[in-house]
C-alpha positions as CSV (number, residue, x, y, z in Angstrom):
1,M,-7.6,7.6,-14.5
2,T,-6.2,4.1,-14.5
3,T,-8.3,1.0,-15.3
4,L,-7.4,-2.2,-13.5
5,S,-8.8,-5.7,-14.2
6,L,-9.6,-7.6,-11.0
7,T,-11.2,-11.1,-10.5
8,V,-13.3,-10.9,-7.4
9,F,-14.1,-13.9,-5.3
10,P,-17.3,-13.2,-3.3
11,L,-18.5,-15.5,-0.6
12,N,-21.1,-18.0,-1.8
13,D,-21.0,-16.8,-5.3
14,A,-19.1,-17.3,-8.5
15,A,-15.9,-15.3,-9.3
16,T,-16.3,-12.4,-11.6
17,T,-13.8,-10.3,-13.4
18,L,-14.5,-6.6,-13.8
19,P,-12.8,-3.3,-14.7
20,V,-12.0,-1.0,-11.8
21,E,-11.5,2.6,-12.6
22,I,-9.2,4.6,-10.2
23,D,-8.4,8.3,-10.4
24,T,-7.2,8.8,-6.8
25,L,-4.3,6.8,-5.2
26,V,-3.6,7.3,-1.6
27,I,-0.7,5.8,0.4
28,A,-1.4,5.8,4.2
29,G,1.8,6.2,6.2
30,W,2.4,6.1,10.0
31,A,-0.8,4.1,10.2
32,G,-0.1,2.0,13.3
33,R,-2.4,1.8,16.2
34,D,0.3,2.3,18.9
35,A,0.6,6.0,19.2
36,Q,3.6,5.8,21.7
37,A,5.5,3.5,19.3
38,I,4.9,5.9,16.4
39,Q,6.1,8.8,18.4
40,A,9.2,7.0,19.5
41,H,10.1,6.2,15.9
42,I,9.4,9.8,14.9
43,D,11.8,10.9,17.6
44,E,14.5,8.4,16.4
45,L,14.2,9.8,12.9
46,A,14.3,13.4,14.1
47,A,17.6,12.7,15.8
48,L,18.9,11.7,12.3
49,G,17.7,14.9,10.7
50,V,14.5,13.4,9.1
51,A,11.6,15.7,9.2
52,P,8.5,14.4,11.2
53,P,5.2,13.7,9.4
54,T,2.7,16.5,9.3
55,S,0.2,14.2,10.9
56,T,-0.3,10.6,12.0
57,P,-1.6,8.9,10.0
58,C,-0.2,10.7,7.0
59,F,-1.8,10.4,3.6
60,Y,0.5,10.7,0.6
61,R,-1.2,11.4,-2.8
62,V,0.4,9.5,-5.7
63,A,-0.5,9.5,-9.4
64,A,-3.1,6.8,-10.1
65,S,-1.0,5.9,-13.2
66,Q,1.6,4.4,-10.9
67,L,-0.7,1.4,-10.2
68,T,0.3,-1.6,-12.2
69,Q,-0.4,-5.3,-12.5
70,A,2.7,-6.0,-14.6
71,E,5.0,-8.9,-13.8
72,T,8.1,-6.6,-14.0
73,V,8.5,-3.0,-12.9
74,E,11.3,-0.7,-14.0
75,V,13.1,1.3,-11.3
76,L,16.1,3.7,-11.3
77,G,19.1,2.1,-9.7
78,T,19.5,-0.6,-7.2
79,H,18.2,1.1,-4.1
80,T,14.5,0.4,-4.2
81,S,12.4,-2.2,-2.3
82,G,8.8,-3.3,-1.9
83,E,6.5,-2.9,1.1
84,V,3.6,-5.4,1.4
85,E,0.2,-3.7,2.1
86,C,-3.5,-4.3,2.0
87,V,-5.1,-2.2,-0.7
88,L,-8.7,-1.0,-0.6
89,L,-10.3,-0.1,-3.9
90,D,-13.7,1.4,-4.8
91,S,-15.5,-0.7,-7.5
92,P,-18.9,-1.4,-9.0
93,L,-19.2,-4.3,-6.5
94,G,-18.4,-2.0,-3.5
95,T,-15.1,-1.8,-1.7
96,L,-12.6,-4.5,-2.6
97,V,-9.5,-5.6,-0.8
98,T,-6.4,-7.0,-2.5
99,I,-2.6,-7.2,-1.8
100,G,-0.1,-4.7,-3.2
101,S,3.4,-3.3,-2.8
102,D,4.3,0.3,-2.0
103,H,7.5,0.0,-3.9
104,T,9.8,2.8,-2.7
105,D,13.0,4.5,-3.7
106,R,15.1,4.5,-0.5
107,K,17.5,7.2,-1.6
108,A,14.7,9.5,-2.3
109,E,13.1,8.6,1.0
110,A,16.1,10.0,2.8
111,Y,15.2,13.5,1.7
112,S,11.5,13.3,0.9
113,V,9.0,10.5,1.7
114,A,6.5,12.1,-0.7
115,V,9.0,12.0,-3.6
116,S,9.9,8.4,-2.8
117,K,6.3,7.4,-3.0
118,Q,5.8,9.0,-6.4
119,V,8.8,7.7,-8.3
120,C,8.1,4.0,-8.2
121,A,5.3,1.9,-9.7
122,K,2.8,0.3,-7.2
123,P,2.2,-3.4,-8.1
124,L,-1.2,-4.9,-7.3
125,A,-2.5,-8.5,-7.4
126,R,-5.1,-9.5,-10.1
127,E,-7.5,-11.0,-7.6
128,A,-9.5,-9.5,-4.8
129,W,-12.2,-10.0,-2.1
130,R,-15.1,-8.0,-1.1
131,Y,-14.2,-5.9,1.9
132,A,-17.7,-6.7,3.4
133,D,-16.8,-10.4,3.4
134,V,-13.7,-9.9,5.7
135,A,-14.6,-6.8,7.6
136,A,-15.9,-8.7,10.7
137,H,-12.6,-10.5,11.1
138,W,-10.3,-7.9,9.6
139,D,-7.7,-8.0,12.4
140,Q,-7.0,-11.7,11.8
141,L,-5.8,-11.2,8.2
142,Q,-2.1,-12.0,7.7
143,M,0.3,-10.3,5.4
144,R,3.5,-11.9,4.2
145,A,6.4,-10.8,1.9
146,T,9.5,-12.5,0.6
147,V,12.4,-11.2,-1.4
148,V,13.8,-13.6,-3.9
149,D,17.2,-12.7,-5.5
150,A,18.0,-13.3,-9.2
151,N,19.6,-16.7,-8.2
152,G,16.4,-17.9,-6.6
153,K,17.5,-17.4,-2.9
154,A,14.5,-16.5,-0.8
155,R,14.6,-14.2,2.2
156,P,11.6,-13.8,4.5
157,Y,11.0,-10.1,4.6
158,Q,7.7,-9.1,6.3
159,R,5.1,-11.1,8.1
160,G,2.3,-10.4,10.6
161,A,-1.3,-9.7,11.2
162,V,-2.9,-6.4,10.2
163,D,-4.1,-5.8,13.8
164,G,-1.2,-3.5,14.5
165,L,-2.5,-1.1,11.8
166,L,-5.5,1.2,11.8
167,P,-8.6,-0.5,10.4
168,P,-9.9,0.8,7.1
169,P,-12.8,2.9,8.5
170,A,-10.4,4.8,10.7
171,L,-8.1,5.5,7.7
172,W,-11.1,6.6,5.5
173,S,-12.2,9.0,8.3
174,G,-8.7,10.3,8.7
175,Y,-8.3,10.9,5.0
176,A,-11.6,12.7,4.7
177,Q,-10.6,15.0,7.6
178,A,-7.2,15.6,6.1
179,E,-8.6,16.5,2.7
180,G,-11.1,18.8,4.3
181,A,-8.4,20.6,6.3
182,Q,-6.2,20.9,3.2
183,A,-9.1,22.4,1.2
184,M,-9.7,25.0,3.9
185,N,-6.0,25.9,4.0
186,D,-6.0,26.3,0.2
187,G,-9.1,28.5,0.4
188,H,-11.3,26.0,-1.5
189,E,-14.6,24.4,-0.7
190,A,-14.1,20.9,0.8
191,H,-15.4,18.0,-1.2
192,K,-18.3,16.2,0.5
193,T,-16.8,12.8,1.4
194,H,-18.4,10.4,3.8
195,E,-15.9,9.8,6.6
196,G,-16.9,6.2,7.1
197,A,-16.4,5.1,3.5
198,L,-13.7,4.9,0.8
199,P,-14.1,7.8,-1.7
200,A,-15.4,7.0,-5.2
201,R,-12.7,5.8,-7.7
202,C,-10.1,5.7,-4.9
203,A,-7.4,3.1,-4.1
204,M,-5.8,3.3,-0.7
205,F,-2.7,1.5,0.6
206,S,-3.4,0.9,4.2
207,G,0.1,0.7,5.9
208,T,2.9,-1.9,6.1
209,L,4.7,-4.2,8.6
210,A,8.1,-4.0,10.1
211,V,10.9,-5.5,8.0
212,H,12.8,-8.5,9.3
213,G,16.5,-7.5,9.1
214,E,17.8,-4.8,6.8
215,L,15.8,-3.1,4.0
216,A,16.3,-4.8,0.7
217,A,18.2,-3.2,-2.1
218,M,16.7,-4.9,-5.2
219,A,18.7,-5.4,-8.3
220,S,17.6,-6.6,-11.8
221,G,16.1,-10.0,-11.6
222,D,15.2,-9.8,-7.9
223,A,11.5,-10.5,-7.1
224,F,9.1,-9.5,-4.5
225,E,6.4,-12.1,-3.4
226,M,3.4,-11.0,-1.4
227,E,0.4,-12.7,0.2
228,L,-2.7,-11.8,2.1
229,H,-4.0,-14.8,4.0
230,D,-7.4,-15.1,5.6
231,P,-7.2,-17.8,8.3
232,V,-11.0,-17.6,9.0
233,L,-12.1,-18.4,5.4
234,N,-8.9,-20.2,4.6
235,R,-8.0,-18.5,1.4
236,S,-5.2,-16.2,0.1
237,L,-4.4,-13.6,-2.4
238,R,-0.9,-13.7,-3.9
239,Q,1.2,-11.7,-6.3
240,R,4.8,-11.7,-7.5
241,Y,6.7,-9.1,-9.5
242,S,10.3,-8.7,-10.5
243,V,12.5,-5.6,-10.8
244,R,14.4,-4.3,-13.8
245,A,17.0,-1.8,-12.5
246,L,17.7,1.0,-15.0
247,P,21.2,2.6,-15.1
248,V,21.7,5.9,-13.2
249,V,23.2,8.4,-15.7
250,A,24.5,11.7,-14.4
């Protein structure tokens, strides 16, 4: 189990800081709403020898201990980069939403997406909103990411609305179904999970946006800046973290 500290800004109420305990971390992949576009991309990757996902969306389980709110994360080598995502978390105040990065090892991704998800820390912001306060205008939320090199040169990296991604209830239902199917395949009794809700003590990364230009290859001192902006309520969640690249020793 991992315990996070989040300052929550509810509508029409004072901010409150609370501990959030997480024992299940899920990364939703292939989470777009355009099925034809997803299939086209799967076909492109298949032509390059990359195995297709077992399902769309696909739900990768990652150790909850990979969640971090540290200002610097350590990675192996200079072939990793961030991916800005909305993150939904179960909490004593109900489901929360914040901004996070599915930091990924690109070399590992070439042979196993599941491995690439597991080997890097997953940075999160320290502030959050109640999902109930943004659910009605969810599709208008905007995500942005910028890569800043060690010399301070900034490169716009990702930007767009979340309306191209599956909404949270669809992801929660898909995850519940996937977990139930996996339990049956393993010969176990399926856990009783409400398909319209985020499971207890769960954090879920809800999918990312297309990258502008080439994938970043982050070196020591490079930083990843991310923002979730709500144009309806005119407020934002922001987080910045830097990378320390460890040497690769054979």
